[in-house]
C-alpha beads as a LAMMPS data file, in Angstrom:
LAMMPS data file: protein, C-alpha beads

420 atoms
419 bonds

1 atom types
1 bond types

-500.0 500.0 xlo xhi
-500.0 500.0 ylo yhi
-500.0 500.0 zlo zhi

Masses

1 110.0

Atoms # bond

1 1 1 351.227 326.129 -68.418
2 1 1 353.659 323.748 -70.073
3 1 1 356.485 326.008 -68.909
4 1 1 355.547 325.403 -65.220
5 1 1 355.247 321.672 -65.733
6 1 1 358.695 321.517 -67.306
7 1 1 360.124 323.598 -64.427
8 1 1 358.522 321.266 -61.858
9 1 1 359.976 318.218 -63.598
10 1 1 363.441 319.798 -63.584
11 1 1 363.177 320.591 -59.846
12 1 1 362.093 317.037 -59.034
13 1 1 364.864 315.596 -61.198
14 1 1 367.542 317.730 -59.518
15 1 1 366.146 316.973 -56.037
16 1 1 366.578 313.256 -56.621
17 1 1 370.342 313.749 -56.720
18 1 1 370.455 316.307 -53.896
19 1 1 368.442 314.296 -51.352
20 1 1 370.000 310.875 -51.827
21 1 1 373.617 311.696 -51.139
22 1 1 375.403 309.426 -48.642
23 1 1 378.881 310.911 -48.677
24 1 1 378.726 311.549 -44.908
25 1 1 377.161 308.212 -43.908
26 1 1 379.084 305.974 -41.504
27 1 1 378.962 302.213 -41.230
28 1 1 378.341 300.584 -37.862
29 1 1 381.792 298.975 -38.015
30 1 1 383.327 302.454 -38.017
31 1 1 381.773 303.479 -34.688
32 1 1 382.252 302.543 -31.030
33 1 1 378.896 302.984 -29.311
34 1 1 379.494 304.215 -25.761
35 1 1 377.153 302.568 -23.236
36 1 1 378.326 304.546 -20.215
37 1 1 380.801 307.296 -19.501
38 1 1 382.367 308.564 -16.308
39 1 1 383.934 311.908 -15.500
40 1 1 386.456 312.522 -12.696
41 1 1 388.791 315.331 -11.831
42 1 1 391.966 315.074 -13.881
43 1 1 395.553 315.304 -12.693
44 1 1 397.169 316.832 -15.784
45 1 1 393.936 318.205 -17.273
46 1 1 390.566 319.413 -16.037
47 1 1 388.726 316.128 -16.544
48 1 1 389.526 312.439 -16.601
49 1 1 386.979 310.833 -18.908
50 1 1 386.213 307.113 -18.921
51 1 1 384.084 305.435 -21.585
52 1 1 382.765 301.887 -21.828
53 1 1 381.722 300.380 -25.142
54 1 1 381.268 296.975 -26.834
55 1 1 384.194 295.663 -28.838
56 1 1 381.928 294.020 -31.454
57 1 1 383.847 290.771 -31.242
58 1 1 383.469 288.749 -34.384
59 1 1 383.201 291.834 -36.576
60 1 1 386.091 292.750 -38.889
61 1 1 388.724 294.892 -37.242
62 1 1 387.516 294.383 -33.639
63 1 1 390.668 293.168 -31.932
64 1 1 390.992 295.730 -29.087
65 1 1 392.201 294.527 -25.713
66 1 1 389.499 293.805 -23.119
67 1 1 390.381 295.722 -19.979
68 1 1 387.238 294.996 -17.979
69 1 1 387.546 291.259 -17.797
70 1 1 384.034 291.127 -19.275
71 1 1 383.824 289.549 -22.714
72 1 1 382.744 291.897 -25.456
73 1 1 383.277 295.206 -23.628
74 1 1 386.206 297.461 -22.940
75 1 1 386.847 300.524 -20.791
76 1 1 389.343 303.280 -21.586
77 1 1 390.280 306.478 -19.724
78 1 1 391.932 309.686 -20.894
79 1 1 392.361 313.265 -19.701
80 1 1 391.194 316.397 -21.474
81 1 1 390.528 320.104 -20.839
82 1 1 386.855 319.699 -21.830
83 1 1 384.407 316.971 -22.737
84 1 1 384.297 317.806 -26.457
85 1 1 388.088 318.048 -26.661
86 1 1 388.341 314.689 -24.938
87 1 1 386.267 313.032 -27.648
88 1 1 388.704 314.246 -30.297
89 1 1 391.634 312.984 -28.232
90 1 1 390.040 309.541 -27.923
91 1 1 389.189 309.401 -31.615
92 1 1 392.854 310.066 -32.398
93 1 1 394.054 306.817 -30.805
94 1 1 390.989 304.589 -31.260
95 1 1 390.415 302.735 -34.552
96 1 1 386.705 303.597 -34.319
97 1 1 385.053 306.920 -33.561
98 1 1 383.181 307.223 -30.279
99 1 1 379.430 307.604 -30.645
100 1 1 377.151 308.555 -27.713
101 1 1 373.720 307.952 -29.243
102 1 1 373.170 304.888 -27.022
103 1 1 374.772 306.157 -23.813
104 1 1 372.614 305.174 -20.833
105 1 1 374.684 306.223 -17.794
106 1 1 376.574 309.456 -17.125
107 1 1 378.644 308.922 -13.976
108 1 1 380.219 311.882 -12.180
109 1 1 382.587 311.409 -9.251
110 1 1 381.547 312.612 -5.802
111 1 1 384.644 314.805 -5.565
112 1 1 383.766 316.586 -8.802
113 1 1 380.084 316.900 -7.824
114 1 1 381.007 318.928 -4.736
115 1 1 382.306 321.626 -7.059
116 1 1 380.464 323.660 -9.666
117 1 1 379.569 321.210 -12.459
118 1 1 377.264 323.537 -14.397
119 1 1 379.885 323.979 -17.132
120 1 1 380.236 320.210 -17.495
121 1 1 376.471 319.658 -17.647
122 1 1 376.105 322.369 -20.281
123 1 1 378.750 320.742 -22.469
124 1 1 376.987 317.367 -22.186
125 1 1 373.600 318.857 -23.048
126 1 1 374.994 320.690 -26.065
127 1 1 376.651 317.560 -27.454
128 1 1 374.047 316.468 -30.000
129 1 1 374.692 312.716 -29.774
130 1 1 373.930 312.428 -26.048
131 1 1 370.304 311.675 -25.321
132 1 1 368.703 313.752 -22.588
133 1 1 367.139 310.571 -21.191
134 1 1 370.559 309.309 -20.053
135 1 1 370.641 308.829 -16.283
136 1 1 372.937 310.953 -14.108
137 1 1 374.738 309.025 -11.354
138 1 1 377.046 310.438 -8.677
139 1 1 379.658 307.798 -7.794
140 1 1 380.875 307.618 -4.194
141 1 1 384.532 307.369 -5.149
142 1 1 385.710 307.621 -8.741
143 1 1 383.601 307.279 -11.853
144 1 1 386.426 305.290 -13.437
145 1 1 386.322 302.623 -10.712
146 1 1 382.537 302.500 -10.962
147 1 1 382.678 301.786 -14.701
148 1 1 385.366 299.138 -14.308
149 1 1 382.961 297.228 -12.065
150 1 1 380.031 297.716 -14.436
151 1 1 379.702 294.106 -15.551
152 1 1 376.834 291.807 -16.325
153 1 1 376.246 288.913 -13.921
154 1 1 372.954 287.763 -15.451
155 1 1 372.847 287.356 -19.219
156 1 1 375.470 288.480 -21.694
157 1 1 374.263 291.910 -22.825
158 1 1 375.582 294.747 -20.702
159 1 1 373.309 297.331 -22.309
160 1 1 370.237 295.292 -21.338
161 1 1 371.593 294.810 -17.827
162 1 1 371.980 298.573 -17.409
163 1 1 368.495 299.188 -18.750
164 1 1 366.943 296.663 -16.358
165 1 1 368.989 297.995 -13.443
166 1 1 367.217 301.331 -13.825
167 1 1 363.872 299.549 -13.420
168 1 1 364.700 299.383 -9.726
169 1 1 363.657 303.013 -9.478
170 1 1 360.113 302.123 -10.550
171 1 1 359.912 298.737 -8.796
172 1 1 361.309 299.774 -5.394
173 1 1 361.632 303.573 -5.218
174 1 1 365.032 303.303 -3.523
175 1 1 366.596 305.682 -6.066
176 1 1 365.148 308.297 -8.442
177 1 1 364.969 308.152 -12.218
178 1 1 367.198 311.225 -12.578
179 1 1 367.875 312.120 -16.213
180 1 1 370.251 314.585 -17.843
181 1 1 367.257 316.603 -19.051
182 1 1 365.809 317.013 -15.548
183 1 1 369.201 317.669 -13.978
184 1 1 370.081 320.384 -16.485
185 1 1 366.705 322.091 -16.119
186 1 1 366.879 322.032 -12.320
187 1 1 370.308 323.622 -11.955
188 1 1 369.066 326.584 -13.997
189 1 1 365.648 326.731 -12.348
190 1 1 364.318 329.129 -9.728
191 1 1 361.569 326.633 -8.814
192 1 1 363.573 323.646 -7.551
193 1 1 367.006 322.143 -6.932
194 1 1 368.603 319.136 -8.620
195 1 1 368.884 315.505 -7.631
196 1 1 370.895 312.616 -9.060
197 1 1 371.162 308.891 -8.448
198 1 1 373.557 307.826 -5.692
199 1 1 375.935 305.138 -6.980
200 1 1 378.894 303.301 -5.485
201 1 1 381.061 300.218 -5.680
202 1 1 380.230 297.823 -2.852
203 1 1 383.328 295.898 -1.820
204 1 1 380.952 293.295 -0.324
205 1 1 382.464 293.602 3.155
206 1 1 379.416 295.229 4.796
207 1 1 377.761 291.933 5.664
208 1 1 377.462 292.584 9.389
209 1 1 374.217 294.332 10.185
210 1 1 374.371 297.524 12.199
211 1 1 371.828 296.941 14.921
212 1 1 372.302 300.280 16.647
213 1 1 369.670 302.001 14.532
214 1 1 367.274 299.121 14.024
215 1 1 364.907 300.340 16.713
216 1 1 365.412 304.079 16.594
217 1 1 361.715 304.657 17.199
218 1 1 361.092 301.782 19.610
219 1 1 359.164 304.040 22.004
220 1 1 356.955 305.516 19.301
221 1 1 353.359 304.658 20.140
222 1 1 352.213 305.438 16.599
223 1 1 353.559 302.187 15.236
224 1 1 355.310 300.574 18.213
225 1 1 358.812 300.841 16.873
226 1 1 360.157 300.802 13.391
227 1 1 362.513 297.938 12.584
228 1 1 365.287 297.785 10.010
229 1 1 363.406 298.312 6.751
230 1 1 366.436 297.663 4.554
231 1 1 366.321 301.162 3.120
232 1 1 368.406 302.974 5.730
233 1 1 371.516 302.639 3.551
234 1 1 373.042 304.531 0.667
235 1 1 374.848 302.906 -2.253
236 1 1 377.977 301.041 -1.196
237 1 1 376.703 300.235 2.308
238 1 1 374.186 297.445 1.679
239 1 1 375.270 294.299 3.584
240 1 1 375.364 291.588 0.932
241 1 1 377.571 289.055 -0.831
242 1 1 377.850 288.094 -4.484
243 1 1 376.585 289.673 -7.660
244 1 1 377.773 292.848 -9.338
245 1 1 379.673 295.249 -7.104
246 1 1 377.972 298.394 -8.391
247 1 1 374.919 299.703 -6.572
248 1 1 372.332 302.393 -7.222
249 1 1 370.711 303.295 -3.915
250 1 1 369.680 306.650 -2.509
251 1 1 369.779 310.201 -3.833
252 1 1 372.436 312.889 -4.193
253 1 1 371.098 316.374 -3.452
254 1 1 372.387 319.529 -5.151
255 1 1 372.069 323.200 -4.366
256 1 1 372.376 324.820 -7.764
257 1 1 375.256 322.845 -9.303
258 1 1 377.059 321.753 -6.119
259 1 1 376.422 318.616 -4.100
260 1 1 375.169 319.449 -0.595
261 1 1 373.954 316.128 0.778
262 1 1 372.531 312.653 0.329
263 1 1 369.319 310.775 1.032
264 1 1 369.069 307.140 2.068
265 1 1 366.869 304.665 0.262
266 1 1 364.033 305.213 2.761
267 1 1 364.292 308.993 2.448
268 1 1 364.301 308.675 -1.334
269 1 1 361.007 306.797 -1.192
270 1 1 359.434 309.595 0.841
271 1 1 360.810 312.145 -1.632
272 1 1 359.307 310.295 -4.594
273 1 1 355.963 310.044 -2.799
274 1 1 355.864 313.806 -2.208
275 1 1 356.775 314.428 -5.872
276 1 1 354.152 311.958 -7.100
277 1 1 356.813 309.784 -8.755
278 1 1 356.615 306.722 -6.493
279 1 1 355.112 303.702 -8.231
280 1 1 355.375 300.740 -5.896
281 1 1 357.457 299.205 -3.152
282 1 1 357.386 297.062 -0.023
283 1 1 357.351 298.874 3.335
284 1 1 358.010 296.940 6.540
285 1 1 356.864 298.151 9.948
286 1 1 356.959 296.384 13.283
287 1 1 353.965 294.262 14.172
288 1 1 351.635 296.470 16.187
289 1 1 350.899 293.957 18.943
290 1 1 353.720 291.419 18.968
291 1 1 356.077 292.806 21.623
292 1 1 358.149 289.680 22.209
293 1 1 359.415 289.115 18.675
294 1 1 360.743 291.056 15.711
295 1 1 357.595 290.327 13.737
296 1 1 356.860 292.606 10.812
297 1 1 353.959 293.672 8.677
298 1 1 354.978 294.001 5.035
299 1 1 352.839 296.356 2.972
300 1 1 353.012 296.605 -0.807
301 1 1 352.342 300.286 -1.444
302 1 1 351.120 301.953 -4.640
303 1 1 350.655 305.629 -5.414
304 1 1 347.686 306.002 -7.730
305 1 1 347.631 309.806 -7.905
306 1 1 349.976 312.710 -7.310
307 1 1 349.694 314.534 -3.971
308 1 1 347.533 317.635 -3.721
309 1 1 349.734 320.621 -2.871
310 1 1 348.561 324.083 -1.908
311 1 1 350.320 327.084 -0.412
312 1 1 349.317 330.101 1.632
313 1 1 351.242 332.999 3.132
314 1 1 351.169 334.187 6.723
315 1 1 353.218 337.282 7.549
316 1 1 355.143 336.673 4.331
317 1 1 356.067 333.125 5.361
318 1 1 354.990 330.336 2.976
319 1 1 352.893 327.553 4.490
320 1 1 352.607 324.423 2.368
321 1 1 349.816 321.889 2.672
322 1 1 350.592 318.419 1.351
323 1 1 347.826 315.810 0.998
324 1 1 349.113 312.324 0.167
325 1 1 346.935 309.403 -0.926
326 1 1 348.417 305.897 -0.894
327 1 1 346.926 302.474 -1.490
328 1 1 348.308 299.053 -0.769
329 1 1 347.839 295.499 0.326
330 1 1 349.100 293.227 3.058
331 1 1 352.015 291.438 1.412
332 1 1 353.069 289.421 4.467
333 1 1 352.510 289.222 8.225
334 1 1 355.036 287.321 10.341
335 1 1 352.731 286.769 13.318
336 1 1 349.556 284.682 13.552
337 1 1 347.358 287.717 14.130
338 1 1 344.571 288.236 11.609
339 1 1 344.834 291.759 10.202
340 1 1 342.065 291.232 7.663
341 1 1 339.308 292.243 10.086
342 1 1 337.974 295.798 9.679
343 1 1 339.235 296.840 13.116
344 1 1 342.769 295.533 12.637
345 1 1 342.929 296.786 9.056
346 1 1 342.006 300.270 10.257
347 1 1 344.670 299.972 12.955
348 1 1 347.362 299.193 10.360
349 1 1 346.177 302.000 8.072
350 1 1 346.416 304.592 10.841
351 1 1 349.835 303.330 11.895
352 1 1 351.195 303.543 8.350
353 1 1 349.696 307.000 7.840
354 1 1 351.500 308.225 10.952
355 1 1 354.708 306.581 9.773
356 1 1 354.666 308.319 6.365
357 1 1 353.652 311.615 7.951
358 1 1 356.481 311.482 10.475
359 1 1 359.101 310.559 7.854
360 1 1 357.893 313.354 5.554
361 1 1 358.361 315.943 8.299
362 1 1 361.869 314.606 8.965
363 1 1 362.818 314.785 5.294
364 1 1 361.366 318.286 4.950
365 1 1 363.479 319.524 7.878
366 1 1 366.570 317.835 6.440
367 1 1 366.080 319.526 3.072
368 1 1 365.519 322.892 4.756
369 1 1 368.882 322.457 6.483
370 1 1 370.442 321.822 3.059
371 1 1 368.467 324.796 1.647
372 1 1 367.365 322.614 -1.248
373 1 1 363.765 322.422 -2.457
374 1 1 363.905 319.056 -4.183
375 1 1 360.146 318.561 -3.667
376 1 1 359.325 321.025 -6.492
377 1 1 357.122 323.075 -4.173
378 1 1 358.351 326.154 -6.031
379 1 1 356.183 325.249 -9.021
380 1 1 353.115 325.639 -6.767
381 1 1 354.323 328.742 -4.924
382 1 1 355.000 330.496 -8.250
383 1 1 351.278 330.415 -9.078
384 1 1 350.692 332.922 -6.277
385 1 1 352.561 335.627 -8.186
386 1 1 351.089 337.704 -10.987
387 1 1 354.252 338.257 -13.026
388 1 1 357.527 336.481 -13.649
389 1 1 359.421 339.500 -12.342
390 1 1 357.543 339.370 -9.025
391 1 1 358.352 335.678 -8.743
392 1 1 362.042 336.160 -9.479
393 1 1 362.269 339.039 -7.006
394 1 1 360.710 336.847 -4.314
395 1 1 363.669 334.395 -4.634
396 1 1 361.886 331.232 -3.538
397 1 1 364.975 329.049 -3.250
398 1 1 366.286 331.330 -0.510
399 1 1 362.859 331.564 1.151
400 1 1 362.402 327.785 1.226
401 1 1 364.335 327.400 4.484
402 1 1 361.741 329.599 6.229
403 1 1 358.725 327.694 4.930
404 1 1 356.468 325.438 6.986
405 1 1 354.549 322.346 5.966
406 1 1 351.357 320.602 7.004
407 1 1 351.256 316.952 5.933
408 1 1 348.098 314.862 5.708
409 1 1 348.257 311.210 4.680
410 1 1 345.425 308.849 3.773
411 1 1 346.219 305.171 3.293
412 1 1 343.788 302.440 2.307
413 1 1 344.418 298.698 2.333
414 1 1 342.616 297.425 -0.756
415 1 1 343.523 293.747 -0.382
416 1 1 344.428 291.737 2.707
417 1 1 345.314 288.470 0.965
418 1 1 344.153 284.973 1.830
419 1 1 345.240 282.648 4.611
420 1 1 345.279 279.042 3.395

Bonds

1 1 1 2
2 1 2 3
3 1 3 4
4 1 4 5
5 1 5 6
6 1 6 7
7 1 7 8
8 1 8 9
9 1 9 10
10 1 10 11
11 1 11 12
12 1 12 13
13 1 13 14
14 1 14 15
15 1 15 16
16 1 16 17
17 1 17 18
18 1 18 19
19 1 19 20
20 1 20 21
21 1 21 22
22 1 22 23
23 1 23 24
24 1 24 25
25 1 25 26
26 1 26 27
27 1 27 28
28 1 28 29
29 1 29 30
30 1 30 31
31 1 31 32
32 1 32 33
33 1 33 34
34 1 34 35
35 1 35 36
36 1 36 37
37 1 37 38
38 1 38 39
39 1 39 40
40 1 40 41
41 1 41 42
42 1 42 43
43 1 43 44
44 1 44 45
45 1 45 46
46 1 46 47
47 1 47 48
48 1 48 49
49 1 49 50
50 1 50 51
51 1 51 52
52 1 52 53
53 1 53 54
54 1 54 55
55 1 55 56
56 1 56 57
57 1 57 58
58 1 58 59
59 1 59 60
60 1 60 61
61 1 61 62
62 1 62 63
63 1 63 64
64 1 64 65
65 1 65 66
66 1 66 67
67 1 67 68
68 1 68 69
69 1 69 70
70 1 70 71
71 1 71 72
72 1 72 73
73 1 73 74
74 1 74 75
75 1 75 76
76 1 76 77
77 1 77 78
78 1 78 79
79 1 79 80
80 1 80 81
81 1 81 82
82 1 82 83
83 1 83 84
84 1 84 85
85 1 85 86
86 1 86 87
87 1 87 88
88 1 88 89
89 1 89 90
90 1 90 91
91 1 91 92
92 1 92 93
93 1 93 94
94 1 94 95
95 1 95 96
96 1 96 97
97 1 97 98
98 1 98 99
99 1 99 100
100 1 100 101
101 1 101 102
102 1 102 103
103 1 103 104
104 1 104 105
105 1 105 106
106 1 106 107
107 1 107 108
108 1 108 109
109 1 109 110
110 1 110 111
111 1 111 112
112 1 112 113
113 1 113 114
114 1 114 115
115 1 115 116
116 1 116 117
117 1 117 118
118 1 118 119
119 1 119 120
120 1 120 121
121 1 121 122
122 1 122 123
123 1 123 124
124 1 124 125
125 1 125 126
126 1 126 127
127 1 127 128
128 1 128 129
129 1 129 130
130 1 130 131
131 1 131 132
132 1 132 133
133 1 133 134
134 1 134 135
135 1 135 136
136 1 136 137
137 1 137 138
138 1 138 139
139 1 139 140
140 1 140 141
141 1 141 142
142 1 142 143
143 1 143 144
144 1 144 145
145 1 145 146
146 1 146 147
147 1 147 148
148 1 148 149
149 1 149 150
150 1 150 151
151 1 151 152
152 1 152 153
153 1 153 154
154 1 154 155
155 1 155 156
156 1 156 157
157 1 157 158
158 1 158 159
159 1 159 160
160 1 160 161
161 1 161 162
162 1 162 163
163 1 163 164
164 1 164 165
165 1 165 166
166 1 166 167
167 1 167 168
168 1 168 169
169 1 169 170
170 1 170 171
171 1 171 172
172 1 172 173
173 1 173 174
174 1 174 175
175 1 175 176
176 1 176 177
177 1 177 178
178 1 178 179
179 1 179 180
180 1 180 181
181 1 181 182
182 1 182 183
183 1 183 184
184 1 184 185
185 1 185 186
186 1 186 187
187 1 187 188
188 1 188 189
189 1 189 190
190 1 190 191
191 1 191 192
192 1 192 193
193 1 193 194
194 1 194 195
195 1 195 196
196 1 196 197
197 1 197 198
198 1 198 199
199 1 199 200
200 1 200 201
201 1 201 202
202 1 202 203
203 1 203 204
204 1 204 205
205 1 205 206
206 1 206 207
207 1 207 208
208 1 208 209
209 1 209 210
210 1 210 211
211 1 211 212
212 1 212 213
213 1 213 214
214 1 214 215
215 1 215 216
216 1 216 217
217 1 217 218
218 1 218 219
219 1 219 220
220 1 220 221
221 1 221 222
222 1 222 223
223 1 223 224
224 1 224 225
225 1 225 226
226 1 226 227
227 1 227 228
228 1 228 229
229 1 229 230
230 1 230 231
231 1 231 232
232 1 232 233
233 1 233 234
234 1 234 235
235 1 235 236
236 1 236 237
237 1 237 238
238 1 238 239
239 1 239 240
240 1 240 241
241 1 241 242
242 1 242 243
243 1 243 244
244 1 244 245
245 1 245 246
246 1 246 247
247 1 247 248
248 1 248 249
249 1 249 250
250 1 250 251
251 1 251 252
252 1 252 253
253 1 253 254
254 1 254 255
255 1 255 256
256 1 256 257
257 1 257 258
258 1 258 259
259 1 259 260
260 1 260 261
261 1 261 262
262 1 262 263
263 1 263 264
264 1 264 265
265 1 265 266
266 1 266 267
267 1 267 268
268 1 268 269
269 1 269 270
270 1 270 271
271 1 271 272
272 1 272 273
273 1 273 274
274 1 274 275
275 1 275 276
276 1 276 277
277 1 277 278
278 1 278 279
279 1 279 280
280 1 280 281
281 1 281 282
282 1 282 283
283 1 283 284
284 1 284 285
285 1 285 286
286 1 286 287
287 1 287 288
288 1 288 289
289 1 289 290
290 1 290 291
291 1 291 292
292 1 292 293
293 1 293 294
294 1 294 295
295 1 295 296
296 1 296 297
297 1 297 298
298 1 298 299
299 1 299 300
300 1 300 301
301 1 301 302
302 1 302 303
303 1 303 304
304 1 304 305
305 1 305 306
306 1 306 307
307 1 307 308
308 1 308 309
309 1 309 310
310 1 310 311
311 1 311 312
312 1 312 313
313 1 313 314
314 1 314 315
315 1 315 316
316 1 316 317
317 1 317 318
318 1 318 319
319 1 319 320
320 1 320 321
321 1 321 322
322 1 322 323
323 1 323 324
324 1 324 325
325 1 325 326
326 1 326 327
327 1 327 328
328 1 328 329
329 1 329 330
330 1 330 331
331 1 331 332
332 1 332 333
333 1 333 334
334 1 334 335
335 1 335 336
336 1 336 337
337 1 337 338
338 1 338 339
339 1 339 340
340 1 340 341
341 1 341 342
342 1 342 343
343 1 343 344
344 1 344 345
345 1 345 346
346 1 346 347
347 1 347 348
348 1 348 349
349 1 349 350
350 1 350 351
351 1 351 352
352 1 352 353
353 1 353 354
354 1 354 355
355 1 355 356
356 1 356 357
357 1 357 358
358 1 358 359
359 1 359 360
360 1 360 361
361 1 361 362
362 1 362 363
363 1 363 364
364 1 364 365
365 1 365 366
366 1 366 367
367 1 367 368
368 1 368 369
369 1 369 370
370 1 370 371
371 1 371 372
372 1 372 373
373 1 373 374
374 1 374 375
375 1 375 376
376 1 376 377
377 1 377 378
378 1 378 379
379 1 379 380
380 1 380 381
381 1 381 382
382 1 382 383
383 1 383 384
384 1 384 385
385 1 385 386
386 1 386 387
387 1 387 388
388 1 388 389
389 1 389 390
390 1 390 391
391 1 391 392
392 1 392 393
393 1 393 394
394 1 394 395
395 1 395 396
396 1 396 397
397 1 397 398
398 1 398 399
399 1 399 400
400 1 400 401
401 1 401 402
402 1 402 403
403 1 403 404
404 1 404 405
405 1 405 406
406 1 406 407
407 1 407 408
408 1 408 409
409 1 409 410
410 1 410 411
411 1 411 412
412 1 412 413
413 1 413 414
414 1 414 415
415 1 415 416
416 1 416 417
417 1 417 418
418 1 418 419
419 1 419 420
């Protein structure tokens, strides 16, 4: 018995020295924590990689030049044959080693996204420092230009600014919360296709409103004409002045690992509603009875539960049934009409139901043209098959373009507000 006790003591004693080694530890002053990185097509190499990181001003040895014009942060670009090789190249000329444990944005140029980026995504996923919760953004022009304009205009911490910027996905629904994890899974999935956030640099010259499309549905009796909701744009097109030049607005659609199209902010909201990922947002429709003015009814919409989705087959053709439940409240009414009465409230509810239903059909047809099931209907269709082999042989992503959909929307106004 004493022999085993002595052996246990020896093992514990030896373990103390084996488990407390710190020969490979690295001090924070030795690392450059990358907040965002961009990837473009290279000229001399396959990729042009851009990274943005804090300079740790005030810390010993932090005297790098500031190329962004934003205090405390710098942006550098370099070319490399692969992502991993590029990191080694950068570490060769930087006094600190790049570290990607706090990277929030992965920006890929639009030009590169139109080509097969599966190899690039795989290399990012395999790199152990990159968190799979990092957001994937497709920049309209170059990722390098996008990062150079990534500056804070409110507060002094760029990392916090980037984190709060992503809250727009949950607060407005104008762009999706597309992560590296979801993107990687989707491009290798036979259930769905991938989406990413649409990003761009707004040169702040689009301050003249395009009125041509403001009343596209002016003869629609369902809701007497939709006005400019503000969500008809994609990133880079919003008419505004001041603030940061970078914008996240809309969705980039992929078929496998190639970009095939884009969705506007309004279309993105409908997409998120069908996926059950919409949280809240303001929808504006034209006042139902005020014909002589551009009066609007503003509805604050919430999605309390995911849609109910079912599928059936008729002559081998998939027919999808989508039941959407939305709740909301009257946020604002421009006219003097009282919409709090049961009759008028019911009128608004029916009008908004028809609006969502119509926009869902339009988006479904648009996605069929792109041959991209970004609704994740494939996860429901797959349940109709007994084996994985049967499902794979069916090839849903090629059958999607022949599918049909039946949309049913129920909307309830829970609060009408008070008139003082």
